[in-house]
C-alpha positions in Angstrom: -3.1 10.6 -3.2 -1.9 7.0 -5.1 -0.8 8.0 -8.2 -1.5 4.6 -10.1 -1.3 0.8 -9.2 0.4 -2.0 -11.6 -1.1 -1.5 -14.6 -1.7 -5.2 -15.5 -3.3 -5.9 -12.1 -6.8 -6.5 -13.6 -5.0 -8.3 -15.9 -2.8 -10.9 -13.8 -6.5 -10.5 -11.6 -8.3 -12.1 -14.4 -5.3 -14.7 -15.3 -4.9 -16.0 -11.8 -9.1 -17.0 -11.7 -8.9 -18.5 -14.8 -5.9 -20.5 -14.3 -6.0 -21.0 -10.6 -4.1 -19.6 -8.0 -0.9 -19.9 -7.2 0.1 -23.8 -7.2 0.9 -25.3 -3.9 4.7 -24.9 -3.7 5.5 -22.8 -6.3 7.8 -20.3 -4.6 9.0 -18.0 -7.4 5.8 -16.6 -8.8 4.4 -13.0 -7.0 0.8 -13.3 -6.6 -1.6 -10.6 -6.1 -3.2 -9.2 -2.5 -6.1 -7.0 -2.1 -6.0 -3.4 -1.2 -8.4 -0.9 0.0 -6.4 3.4 0.1 -8.4 5.9 1.2 -7.7 9.2 2.8 -8.3 10.3 6.3 -8.2 13.4 7.2 -4.2 14.3 7.1 -3.1 10.4 6.4 -3.4 7.6 3.5 -4.2 4.4 4.7 -3.8 1.1 2.8 -4.7 -2.0 3.6 -3.5 -4.9 2.6 -5.5 -8.6 3.1 -3.0 -10.8 3.7 -5.2 -14.3 5.7 -2.6 -16.7 7.3 0.5 -14.6 6.5 2.9 -14.9 9.5 4.2 -10.9 10.3 8.0 -12.0 10.3 7.5 -12.8 6.7 5.9 -9.3 5.9 8.4 -6.8 4.1 7.6 -3.5 3.4 9.7 -1.2 1.3 10.2 2.3 -0.1 12.3 3.8 -2.6 11.6 6.7 -5.2 7.6 6.9 -4.2 7.3 3.3 -4.9 5.8 1.5 -1.7 6.3 -2.6 -2.2 5.1 -4.7 0.0 6.3 -8.7 0.3 4.9 -11.8 3.0 5.0 -15.3 2.1 2.6 -17.4 3.4 4.2 -20.9 4.0 2.3 -24.3 4.4 1.5 -25.5 7.8 2.8 -28.6 8.8 0.6 -31.6 10.1 2.9 -33.9 9.5 3.6 -37.1 8.0 1.0 -39.0 7.6 -0.7 -35.6 6.8 -2.1 -36.2 3.3 -4.2 -33.4 1.3 -7.6 -34.2 -0.1 -7.8 -30.4 -0.9 -5.8 -27.2 -1.6 -7.0 -23.9 -3.1 -4.9 -21.5 -0.5 -2.8 -20.0 -2.4 0.7 -20.2 -1.1 3.9 -18.8 -1.6 5.3 -15.2 -2.1 2.4 -12.1 -2.3 3.7 -9.4 -3.8 1.8 -5.4 -4.6 3.5 -2.5 -5.5 1.9 1.3 -5.3 2.9 4.2 -7.2 2.8 7.2 -4.5 2.2 10.7 -5.0 5.2 13.3 -4.5 2.1 14.9 -1.9 2.7 12.1 1.4 5.9 11.9 3.7 7.3 8.6 3.0 9.3 9.3 6.0 6.5 8.4 8.5 4.5 6.3 7.1 3.9 3.5 9.6 2.1 -0.3 9.8 0.6 -2.7 11.6 -0.6 -6.4 11.3 -3.9 -7.7 12.8 -5.9 -10.6 12.1 -4.8 -10.9 8.8 -4.6 -7.1 7.3 -1.8 -4.8 7.0 -2.8 -1.6 7.2 -0.2 1.1 6.0 -0.1 4.8 7.4 1.3 7.4 5.5 1.0 10.8 6.7 0.4 13.9 4.4 3.6 15.9 3.4 2.7 19.8 5.2 3.9 21.2 1.7 0.7 19.2 0.2 -1.5 20.2 3.1 -4.1 23.0 2.6 -3.4 26.5 3.4 -5.2 29.6 4.0 -3.3 33.0 2.1 -3.6 36.5 3.3 -5.1 38.8 1.1 -3.7 42.3 1.1 -5.5 45.6 -0.7 -1.9 47.2 -0.9 -4.3 50.5 0.3 -1.5 51.2 3.1 1.6 51.3 1.1 -0.2 54.0 -1.8 -1.5 55.9 1.2 2.4 56.1 2.0 3.3 57.1 -0.7 1.6 59.6 -1.7 1.7 61.5 1.4 5.8 61.5 1.5 
């Protein structure tokens, strides 16, 4: 169902670990977000980790079987007297693209955000669901032609 994900995802993830996360205040470079994707019966379920993100900043688009999820984590306003002692939480724009197969019904996507996890549910298209095919022997048709 999921054809492929971003080709350089692993490289970007390793580079992010090596060079550190998105620098605080960096609003230009999209960071990645961890994803789990499973098929559950007649739907495909994708879970994106987005802790600390406001639901209003999440944007989901589907165009030509490409699902794009973008979200923004903004800094917490602690007041003028706050002095940063440590800053490890990445801030800025997070983006992820997944290429969806034709077997998914992208017209009926549902998304819910709770406890820092965005869950996107995509139904399996009717044309892609397994179906039974009746097998006939053709004996009745042959019998009719012999007696006629």
